[in-house]
C-alpha positions in Angstrom: 0.1 0.0 0.2 0.9 3.5 -0.8 3.0 5.0 2.1 1.3 8.6 2.6 -0.3 11.0 4.7 -3.6 9.8 4.3 -3.2 6.0 4.1 -0.9 6.5 7.6 -3.6 8.5 9.1 -6.5 6.2 8.4 -4.3 3.3 9.7 -3.0 5.0 12.8 -6.6 6.3 13.4 -8.0 2.5 13.1 -5.4 1.0 15.5 -5.6 3.7 17.8 -9.1 2.8 17.8 -9.1 -1.4 18.0 -6.4 -0.6 20.8 -9.1 1.4 23.3 -11.9 -0.6 22.1 -9.7 -3.8 23.4 -9.6 -2.3 26.7 -12.9 -0.4 27.1 -14.5 -3.9 26.0 -13.6 -5.1 29.2 -15.6 -3.0 31.5 -18.7 -3.4 29.0 -18.6 0.1 26.8 -18.2 0.5 22.9 -15.9 3.4 21.7 -19.6 4.7 20.6 -20.6 5.2 23.4 -17.5 6.1 24.7 -17.7 9.1 22.2 -21.2 10.4 23.4 -20.5 10.4 27.1 -17.1 12.1 26.0 -19.2 14.8 24.5 -21.6 15.1 26.7 -19.3 16.0 29.2 -18.1 19.0 27.1 -21.5 19.7 26.0 -24.3 19.1 28.5 -27.6 18.9 27.5 -27.0 19.4 23.9 -30.0 17.8 21.9 -30.1 14.5 20.2 -29.9 16.6 16.5 -26.5 18.6 17.7 -25.4 15.4 19.1 -25.7 13.4 16.2 -24.1 15.9 13.7 -20.9 16.6 15.8 -20.8 12.5 16.0 -21.4 12.7 12.5 -24.1 9.5 12.6 -28.3 9.6 12.1 -29.8 11.1 14.5 -32.1 7.8 14.7 -28.7 5.9 15.0 -27.6 8.0 18.1 -31.6 7.6 19.6 -30.8 4.1 19.8 -27.5 4.6 21.5 -28.6 7.2 23.8 -31.7 5.0 24.5 -29.0 1.9 25.8 -26.9 4.3 27.6 -30.2 5.4 29.5 -31.1 2.3 30.1 -27.7 1.7 32.0 -28.2 4.8 33.6 -25.3 6.7 32.1 -27.3 9.3 30.5 -30.6 11.3 31.1 -32.9 12.8 29.1 -34.3 16.0 30.2 -37.4 18.5 28.4 -36.4 21.5 27.3 -38.5 24.6 28.8 -38.1 26.4 25.5 -39.4 23.6 23.2 -41.5 20.3 25.1 -40.4 18.7 21.6 -37.0 18.5 22.1 -35.2 16.6 24.7 -31.6 17.8 26.4 -29.0 15.0 27.3 -27.2 14.9 30.7 -24.4 12.7 32.1 -25.3 10.7 35.5 -23.2 10.3 38.3 -22.8 6.9 37.1 -21.8 8.4 33.6 -19.2 10.6 34.8 -17.7 8.0 37.0 -17.7 5.8 33.5 -15.8 8.6 31.8 -13.7 8.8 34.9 -13.1 5.4 34.4 -11.9 5.4 30.9 -9.7 7.9 30.8 -6.7 6.3 31.9 -7.9 3.7 29.1 -7.2 6.7 26.7 -3.8 8.1 27.7 -2.3 4.6 28.2 -3.6 4.0 24.9 -1.9 7.1 23.4 1.5 6.7 25.3 1.6 3.3 23.7 1.0 4.9 20.1 3.5 8.1 21.1 6.3 5.6 22.5 9.5 6.4 21.2 8.3 9.5 20.1 9.5 12.9 21.3 8.0 15.9 23.0 9.3 18.6 20.5 8.8 15.6 17.5 4.5 15.4 19.2 4.6 19.0 19.5 5.2 19.5 15.8 2.4 16.5 14.8 -0.5 18.3 16.3 0.6 21.6 15.1 0.8 20.4 11.8 -2.3 18.1 12.2 -4.2 21.2 13.8 -3.1 23.2 10.3 -4.5 20.6 8.0 -7.4 20.4 9.6 -7.8 23.9 9.6 -6.8 23.8 6.0 -9.8 21.3 5.4 -12.2 22.8 7.8 -12.1 26.3 5.7 -12.0 24.4 2.2 -15.3 22.9 3.4 -16.7 26.1 4.8 -15.9 27.7 1.6 -17.4 25.1 -0.5 -20.6 25.5 1.5 -20.7 28.9 0.5 -20.3 28.8 -3.0 -22.7 25.9 -3.4 -25.2 26.6 -0.3 
């Protein structure tokens, strides 16, 4: 396979996900569930549509995930005071504790991935990837504006 930056990014991303999944599976959570919980930590009270957009999944797919998380008492739905058709999603105490339990898995996975990579190289990699993300985000926004 051609060793270009796109191929390497896809492969590294897949391997990071796989390594994290191996660890998280042992405590009964999937990576997509972990992502939902993590987003709710950052965006408490988001509605299902906003969360689905952030995760780049269909709202119905996220709805099923939230149903399972709610059944496990990891999240709760609360009525939106401004619009009774909308439900706001929040972490429960149990969900917060699960996230606290998962964070070390993420740190350990990243630590394994970066073994032998200097701090300066890590900083340079982060800066480079942030630039690539900004370039692609800016292009996508420009295309929406033109084709809108």
